[in-house]
C-alpha positions, 0 to 999 in steps of 0.5 A: 816098824819094832814090835813091842811086847806088852811090858815095853809099851812105855819104852814104845811110847819114848821112842815113838816121840823121839822118831816124831820129833825127828820125822817133824825135822826132816819135814821141816829143816828149820826145825832144830829138835836133836837135843830134845830127840837125844833126851828122850834116847837116852830116857828110853835106853835107861827104861830099857836097861831098867826094864831088862834088868831082872826080867821075870820067867814070863817076860823072858817066855815072851822075848824068848817068842819075839817074832824078830828074834833070829831064826835058824836060816838067820844063823846058818846063812851068817855062820855057815859056808856052803851049806847044801840043804838035804830035805826029806825022810826018805819014808813020807816028805820033806818037814818044812819045821826042820832045816838042815845039810852039810856046811862049813863052820870055821872051814871045817865040815859041819851037819848042822840041823836046826827048827825054823819058825818062819819071819812072816804070816806065809813063812811061819805056815810053810814052816809050821811055826818050828813045830816039827812032824814025825818026818822032821825028826825022822830027817834029823835022824838020817841027818845025823846017822850020815855025820857018824858015818863021816866023822862030822860034827853035829850043830844043833839049834833049838827052837819050837814050841813043841812037837806038832800034835796034829791028828796025822802026826800022832797017825805016823808015830811023833812019840816014836819019832821023838824018841828015835831021835833022841835015841840018835843023839845019844848014839853017834860018835862025833861031837854035839853041840845044840844051842837053843836059841828061843823056844825049847819046848818039851820033846821036841826040842830034847829030840835034838837038845841031848848034846855033850854041850848045851847052850842057851841064850840068855833070854831064851827059854827051856821046859818040859812044856808050856807056861799056857799048858802047864797052867791050864793042866795044873789050874785049869786057866790058861791065864795063870801061866806068869805062875806056871813060868815061875815053878817051871824054872825054865830059864837059862839061869835057873838050867845052868844052875841046875845043869840042864845046859853048860852054857849062858850066851850073853843078849845085847840090851833089850833081847836078840832082836835089837841086835841081831847080828851081835847075838849071832856072832855071840853064837857063833863064837859058842859053838866054835869053844863048845867044839874046840872043847870036844875035839880031842875025845875019840867018838867013845869017850863023847857016846860015854860023856854025853850018856854019863851027863844026861843020867846025872840030870837030877841025881843031886835033887834025889840024893838030897 
């Protein structure tokens, strides 16, 4: 059953009517309703194109959070071979919100790390809705250290509302773990590429996305705080999330213009959830191009370029 977002309700009605007609035809073989159903299909396609032609930032947030979007595990299963997950931070526990391990991409060894949200109630609870605890970031640091030691490129897949803000996480050093992960991103002398596949929330995302190349899916978002959180702080009203989304400039298109991301990966009409395979294939091609761009650089050049990239962010605005 397709999950429709609030702004897609008119589309849901049309697609529902087309499905009802086809269900009636299946029940009564003598009925010929294909012409009427095809007309509804065309109307639905036109409406879908119109809805997605110019999404507002808030609607892009809704699409980025769509429960049927491909998640980290889907990309790993489809794009990587011989994936061997590695667990734990060798200190406290294994954080299921962060997946990571060694694998092959285009038959070349890599380390892949990403946030996993889960696809149903039970798996979302298991993966804590993609919100990592300190041990998740320490696991990422361990994996990046290993990649650096063996000369393996690192691919990160970002999809998190933000780091988990619970009491236990704070007691175990959440902010320090995020800072260490971000620092490790800046230190490793191997190619590091990152793709924001859904939400890129605050430091929880930066800890994986401080990369040589950062790509974003067309309807993904990346911001210092969620629109609801921003609205609660600025206006004491989380219902002003639409205004906050506009102010945050969190869309892939805005961030490409600002130089925060390096490329935008197109999504199928209607969002990644409407054609998961096409989306995953597009992400795979983008990862391949980004790794190829970095393949000729040595470790020192990679570290220097990565640091310059992030130090330069915002410099145009300051100069103005």
